C-alpha positions, 0 to 999 in steps of 0.5 A: 644767424647762428651757424651761418656759413660764408663761401664754399665749405669742404667735406673730406671723405675716407672711403673703403678701398675700391669704392672711390668712384662710387663715393664720387658718383654718389656725391655728385648731384646732391643739393648744394654740391659744386665739385667732387674730386679724388684726393690723396692722403688720409682722405680719399674724396673732397666734396665742395659745396655752398651751404647756408648754415651748419644744419644744411652742411650736416644734412648733406653729410648725413646723405653721404654716409653709406657702408663704404664711407668710413669717415668724414672731416667737414670744414665749414666756410666761416670766412671766405678770404679768396673765392675758390675758382675752378681748377685751371692748372694741371696740378692742384691740391688742398693745403690744410693750415693750422695757425695761431693768427688766421686773419694775418696768415690768410692775408699773407697766403692771399699774396702767394701765386697759385692760390685758387681759393682760401677759406677760414674754418673751424676744427683741426685746421684754421684755413683751407687753401686751394692751390694750382700750379703747372708742375708738381715741383711748384706745389712742393716749393710753395708749401715748403718755402712760401706757406710754411715760412709764414710767421704764425703757421703751426702746421700744414697738411697737403692733399693732392687733388685730381681732376676726374671723369668719374 
């Protein structure tokens, strides 16, 4: 089926300052949404969900639009390399990866300790990795020494994620 997705897709939201909690509560409970969490970086909120196809993903994206959501970046799951597990570590992040060889880089990233999920996607980045660790230093060391040194990795962007009770 054209546009069929495989695994949990991620939509990052850019939100007007002061409205992160409202954006999170708005996204929770929407059809197919599995997790919503604040992140730091150029985005403010990460929305994870299981969508059958791009049309279903775009329908959710349209329902998330509001006067306080200033922008979206959707990363549809076209290939699920490692199923995203629930956050079990005190430090978590999303690592967005641009590469010239997604299959080979994904096979190397799967071996990195702390990888909680990995999807192949389309857009500005080719892979999205979910990483968890006991300490912030482990996140930095993993990105700098393990992920960025894999042959074929052209760029990374790390978005720290935070569990919340919003």
